[in-house]
NURO-864429 format. One record per residue (C-alpha): residue number from 1; residue in one letter; x, y, z. Coordinates in steps of 0.2 Angstrom, whole numbers, padded with zeros to 4 digits. Layout:
<recs>
REC	NUM	A	X	Y	Z
...
</recs>
This chain:
<recs>
REC	1	X	0001	0013	0078
REC	2	X	0014	0017	0065
REC	3	X	0002	0022	0052
REC	4	X	-0016	0024	0051
REC	5	X	-0025	0010	0042
REC	6	X	-0021	0016	0024
REC	7	X	-0023	0001	0014
REC	8	X	-0015	-0002	0000
REC	9	X	-0038	-0009	-0030
REC	10	X	-0024	-0015	-0039
REC	11	X	-0010	-0018	-0028
REC	12	X	-0012	-0002	-0018
REC	13	X	-0030	0000	-0017
REC	14	X	-0030	-0019	-0014
REC	15	X	-0028	-0017	0004
REC	16	X	-0038	-0001	0005
REC	17	X	-0054	-0008	-0003
REC	18	X	-0051	-0026	0000
REC	19	X	-0047	-0041	-0010
REC	20	X	-0062	-0052	-0013
REC	21	X	-0064	-0061	-0029
REC	22	X	-0080	-0051	-0031
REC	23	X	-0070	-0034	-0031
REC	24	X	-0075	-0023	-0046
REC	25	X	-0067	-0007	-0052
REC	26	X	-0076	0009	-0056
REC	27	X	-0071	0016	-0072
REC	28	X	-0058	0030	-0068
REC	29	X	-0058	0045	-0078
REC	30	X	-0043	0047	-0090
REC	31	X	-0038	0064	-0095
REC	32	X	-0028	0067	-0111
REC	33	X	-0011	0072	-0105
REC	34	X	-0008	0091	-0104
REC	35	X	0005	0098	-0116
REC	36	X	0009	0082	-0125
REC	37	X	0004	0089	-0141
REC	38	X	-0004	0073	-0146
REC	39	X	0012	0064	-0144
REC	40	X	0009	0046	-0137
REC	41	X	0017	0039	-0122
REC	42	X	0032	0028	-0124
REC	43	X	0040	0014	-0114
REC	44	X	0055	0018	-0104
REC	45	X	0068	0010	-0094
REC	46	X	0070	0020	-0077
REC	47	X	0088	0024	-0075
REC	48	X	0096	0019	-0057
REC	49	X	0106	0035	-0060
REC	50	X	0089	0045	-0056
REC	51	X	0086	0038	-0038
REC	52	X	0090	0045	-0023
REC	53	X	0103	0037	-0012
REC	54	X	0095	0028	0002
REC	55	X	0102	0031	0020
REC	56	X	0098	0023	0037
REC	57	X	0088	0036	0048
REC	58	X	0093	0037	0066
REC	59	X	0087	0051	0077
REC	60	X	0092	0041	0093
REC	61	X	0078	0030	0096
REC	62	X	0082	0012	0100
REC	63	X	0068	0000	0094
REC	64	X	0063	-0016	0105
REC	65	X	0064	-0026	0088
REC	66	X	0077	-0019	0076
REC	67	X	0075	-0017	0057
REC	68	X	0085	-0024	0043
REC	69	X	0093	-0017	0028
REC	70	X	0083	-0028	0017
REC	71	X	0068	-0019	0023
REC	72	X	0061	-0028	0038
REC	73	X	0055	-0013	0049
REC	74	X	0059	-0007	0066
REC	75	X	0047	-0011	0080
REC	76	X	0041	-0003	0096
REC	77	X	0032	-0010	0112
REC	78	X	0030	0008	0118
REC	79	X	0030	0026	0112
REC	80	X	0046	0036	0117
REC	81	X	0043	0045	0132
REC	82	X	0054	0059	0124
REC	83	X	0051	0064	0105
REC	84	X	0067	0072	0097
REC	85	X	0066	0082	0081
REC	86	X	0069	0076	0065
REC	87	X	0070	0092	0056
REC	88	X	0080	0108	0060
REC	89	X	0073	0125	0063
REC	90	X	0058	0132	0054
REC	91	X	0059	0126	0037
REC	92	X	0045	0137	0029
REC	93	X	0050	0153	0039
REC	94	X	0048	0167	0026
REC	95	X	0039	0156	0014
REC	96	X	0023	0161	0007
REC	97	X	0009	0149	0010
REC	98	X	0010	0131	0002
REC	99	X	-0006	0124	-0005
REC	100	X	-0009	0105	-0005
REC	101	X	-0023	0093	-0010
REC	102	X	-0022	0075	-0004
REC	103	X	-0033	0060	-0002
REC	104	X	-0041	0056	0014
REC	105	X	-0048	0040	0022
REC	106	X	-0056	0050	0036
REC	107	X	-0070	0062	0039
REC	108	X	-0066	0080	0034
REC	109	X	-0055	0089	0048
REC	110	X	-0058	0103	0058
REC	111	X	-0052	0120	0051
REC	112	X	-0035	0127	0055
REC	113	X	-0043	0140	0068
REC	114	X	-0051	0125	0077
REC	115	X	-0037	0112	0075
REC	116	X	-0025	0113	0088
REC	117	X	-0013	0100	0079
REC	118	X	-0013	0110	0062
REC	119	X	-0008	0125	0072
REC	120	X	0006	0117	0080
REC	121	X	0013	0110	0065
REC	122	X	0013	0127	0056
REC	123	X	0022	0134	0071
REC	124	X	0035	0122	0070
REC	125	X	0036	0124	0051
REC	126	X	0036	0143	0053
REC	127	X	0025	0145	0039
REC	128	X	0006	0141	0033
REC	129	X	0000	0125	0023
REC	130	X	-0017	0126	0016
REC	131	X	-0022	0109	0015
REC	132	X	-0037	0103	0005
REC	133	X	-0042	0085	0011
REC	134	X	-0053	0075	-0001
REC	135	X	-0062	0060	0002
REC	136	X	-0054	0045	-0008
REC	137	X	-0069	0041	-0018
REC	138	X	-0070	0057	-0024
REC	139	X	-0052	0061	-0027
REC	140	X	-0050	0055	-0045
REC	141	X	-0065	0067	-0049
REC	142	X	-0057	0082	-0040
REC	143	X	-0040	0079	-0048
REC	144	X	-0049	0078	-0065
REC	145	X	-0056	0095	-0061
REC	146	X	-0040	0103	-0055
REC	147	X	-0030	0098	-0071
REC	148	X	-0044	0103	-0082
REC	149	X	-0046	0120	-0074
REC	150	X	-0027	0123	-0072
REC	151	X	-0028	0124	-0053
REC	152	X	-0016	0112	-0047
REC	153	X	-0010	0116	-0029
REC	154	X	0009	0117	-0026
REC	155	X	0007	0099	-0020
REC	156	X	-0004	0085	-0024
REC	157	X	-0006	0067	-0022
REC	158	X	-0008	0058	-0039
REC	159	X	-0025	0048	-0039
REC	160	X	-0023	0029	-0033
REC	161	X	-0034	0023	-0047
REC	162	X	-0026	0032	-0061
REC	163	X	-0028	0051	-0068
REC	164	X	-0020	0053	-0085
REC	165	X	-0018	0043	-0100
REC	166	X	0001	0049	-0103
REC	167	X	0009	0052	-0087
REC	168	X	0026	0057	-0094
REC	169	X	0019	0071	-0104
REC	170	X	0008	0076	-0089
REC	171	X	0023	0077	-0077
REC	172	X	0034	0085	-0090
REC	173	X	0020	0100	-0093
REC	174	X	0015	0102	-0075
REC	175	X	0026	0096	-0062
REC	176	X	0043	0101	-0056
REC	177	X	0057	0090	-0061
REC	178	X	0065	0084	-0044
REC	179	X	0080	0076	-0052
REC	180	X	0092	0090	-0048
REC	181	X	0086	0091	-0030
REC	182	X	0085	0072	-0025
REC	183	X	0095	0061	-0037
REC	184	X	0109	0053	-0030
REC	185	X	0118	0060	-0015
REC	186	X	0108	0076	-0018
REC	187	X	0095	0070	-0006
REC	188	X	0106	0072	0008
REC	189	X	0098	0088	0011
REC	190	X	0082	0080	0016
REC	191	X	0087	0066	0027
REC	192	X	0069	0059	0031
REC	193	X	0066	0058	0012
REC	194	X	0083	0048	0010
REC	195	X	0076	0035	0022
REC	196	X	0064	0029	0008
REC	197	X	0070	0014	-0001
REC	198	X	0074	0016	-0018
REC	199	X	0061	0003	-0025
REC	200	X	0049	0016	-0019
REC	201	X	0056	0030	-0029
REC	202	X	0056	0019	-0046
REC	203	X	0036	0023	-0048
REC	204	X	0040	0042	-0049
REC	205	X	0052	0041	-0064
REC	206	X	0044	0046	-0080
REC	207	X	0052	0053	-0097
REC	208	X	0070	0051	-0090
REC	209	X	0066	0063	-0075
REC	210	X	0061	0060	-0057
REC	211	X	0044	0067	-0053
REC	212	X	0036	0058	-0038
REC	213	X	0039	0058	-0020
REC	214	X	0033	0042	-0012
REC	215	X	0021	0038	0002
REC	216	X	0032	0024	0005
REC	217	X	0025	0007	0013
REC	218	X	0033	-0010	0020
REC	219	X	0036	-0017	0003
REC	220	X	0024	-0031	0004
REC	221	X	0006	-0030	0010
REC	222	X	0006	-0047	0018
REC	223	X	-0005	-0062	0014
REC	224	X	-0020	-0059	0026
REC	225	X	-0025	-0065	0043
REC	226	X	-0030	-0082	0052
REC	227	X	-0035	-0088	0068
REC	228	X	-0021	-0096	0076
REC	229	X	-0032	-0103	0089
REC	230	X	-0043	-0112	0076
REC	231	X	-0029	-0118	0067
REC	232	X	-0021	-0125	0082
REC	233	X	-0038	-0134	0085
REC	234	X	-0035	-0145	0069
REC	235	X	-0017	-0148	0074
REC	236	X	-0008	-0134	0065
REC	237	X	0001	-0125	0079
REC	238	X	0014	-0116	0067
REC	239	X	0012	-0112	0048
REC	240	X	0028	-0121	0044
REC	241	X	0017	-0136	0047
REC	242	X	0007	-0132	0031
REC	243	X	0020	-0139	0018
REC	244	X	0010	-0138	0002
REC	245	X	-0006	-0131	-0007
REC	246	X	-0015	-0149	-0004
REC	247	X	-0011	-0149	0014
REC	248	X	-0019	-0132	0015
REC	249	X	-0034	-0139	0007
REC	250	X	-0035	-0152	0020
REC	251	X	-0034	-0141	0035
REC	252	X	-0048	-0129	0027
REC	253	X	-0059	-0144	0026
REC	254	X	-0057	-0147	0044
REC	255	X	-0059	-0128	0048
REC	256	X	-0076	-0128	0039
REC	257	X	-0089	-0131	0052
REC	258	X	-0107	-0126	0045
REC	259	X	-0116	-0131	0061
REC	260	X	-0107	-0119	0069
REC	261	X	-0109	-0105	0056
REC	262	X	-0090	-0105	0054
REC	263	X	-0081	-0108	0038
REC	264	X	-0062	-0109	0033
REC	265	X	-0062	-0093	0021
REC	266	X	-0070	-0077	0021
REC	267	X	-0073	-0069	0003
REC	268	X	-0056	-0076	-0006
REC	269	X	-0039	-0084	-0004
REC	270	X	-0032	-0082	-0023
REC	271	X	-0017	-0071	-0018
REC	272	X	-0012	-0080	-0002
REC	273	X	-0012	-0097	-0013
REC	274	X	-0003	-0088	-0028
REC	275	X	0011	-0083	-0017
REC	276	X	0011	-0099	-0009
REC	277	X	0012	-0107	-0025
REC	278	X	0026	-0096	-0031
REC	279	X	0017	-0086	-0043
REC	280	X	0022	-0068	-0048
REC	281	X	0011	-0052	-0044
REC	282	X	0006	-0047	-0061
REC	283	X	0023	-0049	-0071
REC	284	X	0039	-0059	-0070
REC	285	X	0053	-0056	-0081
REC	286	X	0068	-0067	-0087
REC	287	X	0083	-0058	-0081
REC	288	X	0094	-0066	-0094
REC	289	X	0081	-0063	-0109
REC	290	X	0073	-0048	-0104
REC	291	X	0056	-0057	-0109
REC	292	X	0040	-0054	-0098
REC	293	X	0026	-0066	-0094
REC	294	X	0010	-0062	-0084
REC	295	X	0004	-0071	-0070
REC	296	X	-0010	-0080	-0079
REC	297	X	0003	-0089	-0090
REC	298	X	0012	-0097	-0076
REC	299	X	0009	-0114	-0070
REC	300	X	0010	-0107	-0052
REC	301	X	-0004	-0096	-0054
REC	302	X	-0015	-0108	-0063
REC	303	X	-0012	-0121	-0049
REC	304	X	-0017	-0107	-0037
REC	305	X	-0033	-0105	-0045
REC	306	X	-0037	-0123	-0047
REC	307	X	-0033	-0125	-0029
REC	308	X	-0046	-0110	-0024
REC	309	X	-0059	-0119	-0035
REC	310	X	-0056	-0135	-0026
REC	311	X	-0059	-0125	-0010
REC	312	X	-0075	-0117	-0015
REC	313	X	-0081	-0135	-0022
REC	314	X	-0078	-0142	-0004
REC	315	X	-0088	-0129	0004
REC	316	X	-0074	-0120	0013
REC	317	X	-0079	-0103	0008
REC	318	X	-0092	-0093	0019
REC	319	X	-0107	-0093	0009
REC	320	X	-0110	-0078	-0002
REC	321	X	-0094	-0069	0002
REC	322	X	-0084	-0074	-0014
REC	323	X	-0096	-0062	-0022
REC	324	X	-0093	-0047	-0012
REC	325	X	-0085	-0032	-0019
REC	326	X	-0072	-0020	-0012
REC	327	X	-0086	-0008	-0006
REC	328	X	-0091	-0023	0006
REC	329	X	-0074	-0026	0013
REC	330	X	-0079	-0020	0031
REC	331	X	-0094	-0032	0029
REC	332	X	-0084	-0047	0027
REC	333	X	-0069	-0042	0037
REC	334	X	-0082	-0040	0051
REC	335	X	-0088	-0057	0049
REC	336	X	-0070	-0064	0052
REC	337	X	-0068	-0052	0067
REC	338	X	-0085	-0059	0074
REC	339	X	-0078	-0077	0073
REC	340	X	-0087	-0083	0056
REC	341	X	-0071	-0088	0048
REC	342	X	-0053	-0095	0051
REC	343	X	-0045	-0084	0037
REC	344	X	-0047	-0068	0028
REC	345	X	-0036	-0057	0016
REC	346	X	-0032	-0040	0021
REC	347	X	-0017	-0029	0022
REC	348	X	-0007	-0030	0037
REC	349	X	-0008	-0011	0042
REC	350	X	-0026	-0014	0047
REC	351	X	-0020	-0028	0060
REC	352	X	-0016	-0016	0074
REC	353	X	-0027	-0001	0072
REC	354	X	-0032	0005	0088
REC	355	X	-0050	0000	0093
REC	356	X	-0054	-0005	0075
REC	357	X	-0040	-0017	0071
REC	358	X	-0041	-0035	0071
REC	359	X	-0033	-0037	0088
REC	360	X	-0043	-0025	0097
REC	361	X	-0059	-0029	0089
REC	362	X	-0059	-0048	0091
REC	363	X	-0053	-0047	0110
REC	364	X	-0069	-0037	0112
REC	365	X	-0079	-0052	0105
REC	366	X	-0069	-0065	0113
REC	367	X	-0053	-0065	0121
REC	368	X	-0049	-0084	0116
REC	369	X	-0048	-0077	0098
REC	370	X	-0030	-0075	0093
REC	371	X	-0030	-0067	0075
REC	372	X	-0011	-0067	0068
REC	373	X	-0005	-0061	0050
REC	374	X	-0004	-0076	0039
REC	375	X	0011	-0079	0029
REC	376	X	0013	-0089	0012
REC	377	X	0018	-0106	0015
REC	378	X	0027	-0122	0005
REC	379	X	0044	-0122	0000
REC	380	X	0040	-0113	-0016
REC	381	X	0032	-0099	-0007
REC	382	X	0036	-0081	-0011
REC	383	X	0030	-0064	-0005
REC	384	X	0024	-0050	-0017
REC	385	X	0032	-0033	-0017
REC	386	X	0014	-0026	-0019
REC	387	X	0015	-0013	-0005
REC	388	X	0030	-0003	-0010
REC	389	X	0022	0014	-0009
REC	390	X	0003	0019	-0008
REC	391	X	0006	0032	-0022
REC	392	X	0017	0048	-0026
REC	393	X	0015	0065	-0022
REC	394	X	0020	0079	-0035
REC	395	X	0026	0098	-0034
REC	396	X	0018	0109	-0046
REC	397	X	0031	0118	-0058
REC	398	X	0039	0132	-0049
REC	399	X	0056	0141	-0046
REC	400	X	0070	0131	-0038
REC	401	X	0069	0141	-0023
REC	402	X	0050	0137	-0021
REC	403	X	0053	0117	-0025
REC	404	X	0066	0117	-0011
REC	405	X	0053	0124	0001
REC	406	X	0040	0112	-0003
REC	407	X	0053	0097	-0003
REC	408	X	0057	0103	0014
REC	409	X	0038	0101	0019
REC	410	X	0039	0084	0012
REC	411	X	0054	0080	0022
REC	412	X	0045	0086	0037
REC	413	X	0030	0075	0034
REC	414	X	0041	0060	0031
REC	415	X	0049	0062	0049
REC	416	X	0052	0044	0057
REC	417	X	0042	0036	0072
REC	418	X	0043	0044	0088
REC	419	X	0050	0062	0082
REC	420	X	0042	0077	0088
REC	421	X	0036	0080	0070
REC	422	X	0029	0062	0068
REC	423	X	0020	0063	0085
REC	424	X	0011	0080	0079
REC	425	X	0005	0073	0063
REC	426	X	-0001	0057	0070
REC	427	X	-0006	0061	0088
REC	428	X	-0007	0080	0089
REC	429	X	-0003	0091	0104
REC	430	X	-0002	0082	0120
REC	431	X	-0014	0086	0133
REC	432	X	-0027	0093	0120
REC	433	X	-0026	0080	0106
REC	434	X	-0020	0066	0116
REC	435	X	-0015	0059	0133
REC	436	X	-0003	0046	0138
REC	437	X	-0009	0029	0146
REC	438	X	-0001	0020	0160
REC	439	X	0013	0013	0149
REC	440	X	0016	0030	0141
REC	441	X	0008	0027	0125
REC	442	X	-0002	0041	0117
REC	443	X	-0021	0039	0117
REC	444	X	-0032	0051	0106
REC	445	X	-0045	0063	0115
REC	446	X	-0061	0066	0106
REC	447	X	-0054	0082	0099
REC	448	X	-0038	0073	0094
REC	449	X	-0047	0059	0083
REC	450	X	-0053	0075	0074
REC	451	X	-0038	0086	0073
REC	452	X	-0026	0073	0066
REC	453	X	-0037	0069	0051
REC	454	X	-0028	0083	0041
REC	455	X	-0018	0071	0028
REC	456	X	-0001	0077	0032
REC	457	X	0004	0059	0031
REC	458	X	0000	0059	0013
REC	459	X	0013	0073	0010
REC	460	X	0027	0060	0009
REC	461	X	0032	0045	0021
REC	462	X	0047	0034	0024
REC	463	X	0045	0016	0029
REC	464	X	0033	0016	0044
REC	465	X	0039	0007	0060
REC	466	X	0027	-0007	0068
REC	467	X	0019	-0001	0084
REC	468	X	0003	-0003	0093
REC	469	X	-0004	0005	0109
REC	470	X	-0016	-0010	0111
REC	471	X	-0005	-0026	0109
REC	472	X	0014	-0030	0112
REC	473	X	0012	-0047	0105
REC	474	X	0003	-0040	0090
REC	475	X	0018	-0030	0087
REC	476	X	0029	-0045	0088
REC	477	X	0017	-0056	0077
REC	478	X	0019	-0043	0064
REC	479	X	0036	-0041	0065
REC	480	X	0039	-0059	0063
REC	481	X	0029	-0060	0047
REC	482	X	0038	-0046	0039
REC	483	X	0055	-0055	0045
REC	484	X	0049	-0071	0036
REC	485	X	0042	-0063	0020
REC	486	X	0055	-0049	0016
REC	487	X	0068	-0061	0014
REC	488	X	0057	-0070	0000
REC	489	X	0049	-0056	-0007
REC	490	X	0050	-0057	-0026
REC	491	X	0056	-0040	-0035
REC	492	X	0043	-0032	-0045
REC	493	X	0051	-0030	-0063
REC	494	X	0038	-0016	-0069
REC	495	X	0047	-0004	-0056
REC	496	X	0061	-0002	-0067
REC	497	X	0052	0000	-0084
REC	498	X	0036	0008	-0089
REC	499	X	0023	0003	-0101
REC	500	X	0009	0017	-0106
REC	501	X	-0003	0003	-0109
REC	502	X	0000	-0005	-0092
REC	503	X	-0001	0012	-0084
REC	504	X	-0018	0015	-0092
REC	505	X	-0026	-0002	-0091
REC	506	X	-0017	-0013	-0080
REC	507	X	-0025	-0008	-0063
REC	508	X	-0041	-0003	-0072
REC	509	X	-0050	-0013	-0086
REC	510	X	-0037	-0027	-0087
REC	511	X	-0038	-0030	-0068
REC	512	X	-0058	-0030	-0068
REC	513	X	-0057	-0042	-0082
REC	514	X	-0045	-0055	-0074
REC	515	X	-0054	-0054	-0057
REC	516	X	-0071	-0056	-0064
REC	517	X	-0065	-0071	-0074
REC	518	X	-0056	-0079	-0060
REC	519	X	-0072	-0078	-0049
REC	520	X	-0081	-0086	-0062
REC	521	X	-0069	-0101	-0063
REC	522	X	-0067	-0102	-0043
REC	523	X	-0086	-0102	-0040
REC	524	X	-0089	-0116	-0054
REC	525	X	-0100	-0105	-0065
REC	526	X	-0087	-0108	-0079
REC	527	X	-0076	-0123	-0080
REC	528	X	-0057	-0123	-0077
REC	529	X	-0054	-0124	-0095
REC	530	X	-0060	-0107	-0097
REC	531	X	-0044	-0101	-0089
REC	532	X	-0035	-0103	-0106
REC	533	X	-0050	-0091	-0114
REC	534	X	-0048	-0079	-0100
REC	535	X	-0028	-0078	-0103
REC	536	X	-0030	-0075	-0122
REC	537	X	-0044	-0062	-0119
REC	538	X	-0033	-0053	-0106
REC	539	X	-0018	-0053	-0118
REC	540	X	-0028	-0047	-0132
REC	541	X	-0036	-0032	-0123
REC	542	X	-0019	-0025	-0118
REC	543	X	-0008	-0038	-0110
REC	544	X	0001	-0042	-0125
REC	545	X	0004	-0024	-0129
REC	546	X	0010	-0021	-0111
REC	547	X	0021	-0035	-0112
REC	548	X	0028	-0028	-0129
REC	549	X	0031	-0011	-0121
REC	550	X	0039	-0018	-0106
REC	551	X	0052	-0029	-0116
REC	552	X	0054	-0014	-0128
REC	553	X	0060	-0004	-0112
REC	554	X	0072	-0017	-0106
REC	555	X	0081	-0017	-0123
REC	556	X	0081	0002	-0123
REC	557	X	0090	0001	-0106
REC	558	X	0104	-0011	-0113
REC	559	X	0108	0002	-0127
</recs>
């Protein structure tokens, strides 16, 4: 596949940990920003002049389904027989070892001495990279420890669930300013990094400087998955036939068959319904006035929640799943894979993961199962820009020469699909870590499944291609879904401005407050009238302050 199933709480970890209505967030340790001298974080506009110039990357491979300048990814039915280089020479030759600490979603990798892929990558680089792979659930604590003990490595990933309470001050004190190396046309020295869309770079700008290197993703994480075979049984052969939220409710009622232990929805459908109603993802900005509104304040989002409530009252949710937490994601997605439901919310990257993805796992249960990516429906439907980047990596302050060496390493890690570098990172060494099947596609060996767990792919990444060793039709379905969603993807206004309050609370305490309240409304534990109280509480506990800071940043940018 193009990327392992890194699934992007909040918008990023939504797809990593799941999106059931019962999703809860553990409290994230927040550090006082280092070197800020007590200065409070400030709202700011992220100047376009700081952004690298994006360029199409072509290393000579022809996709089966082309990508677009708008962001639809390339798709491949087969892995290239030959793997061209995407970097030149040994970019780390003569450099002292580089240290790196990254999150991993996999078990700890074998050490360098027992890891053929690691050794081959360092041979191609011409230098050593000492990688610390930290389980994702432990990374925030590890990051806190590294910052407190002043032991940050040369290259590190910022925690998905948050790290410090003043990012701008932290980055200014501890991290290299990448603006002189990457802004505008300067990024041409790193052509693989130059293939990262500008929207992904915006999240790395703080204090008027560029600090972050994105782990880029597809822009939108999608709208979940549905059983096409079951929808066809009730007369829906195409999602285009679902013209409204009311029609979706009717379809779900027909798909709910308690006597067969089968229900329309596993866990939750809030995000699908919100996108289908045309509701924003967290925030919407009026381009003329610069005014911000939260999703909770829009009529579209309220309609989505009211619809979810109707679905629950009609018995369309599999019993008990609405209360499942993100930690139970594998449990409720397995229920869908085993035929217990017609729809589940999860991120597209998990669709075609070899062996464990939806296509392979469901074919093993019953070959009649036909899972496909869901897309938002109705004339008002939009797609959310909720998967622009998994997170950013950062370079510890160093001399210009050292920064260039580490950027060269990041450029290596961001090599495109099918390149020699990408192949080593994802599949390892041919003959040792992987073999090729009858179609020429790489298949990991037992050793390879261990060797490739070194998190090189977290150093940096351009937009992945769509590819699967399991299913050609699955590749086509995913490409079709992106081709439908990317053109209606609503831009995230918060990418161009920052709010310290939102940075510290938006994807933490505010997210938890909102999700818990919505769960109570949808499940009927509270009346729909509570929606207004929830909105007021959300604004009072940080939403209103975040709004003020976003709008303040917009006004600053106009001066």
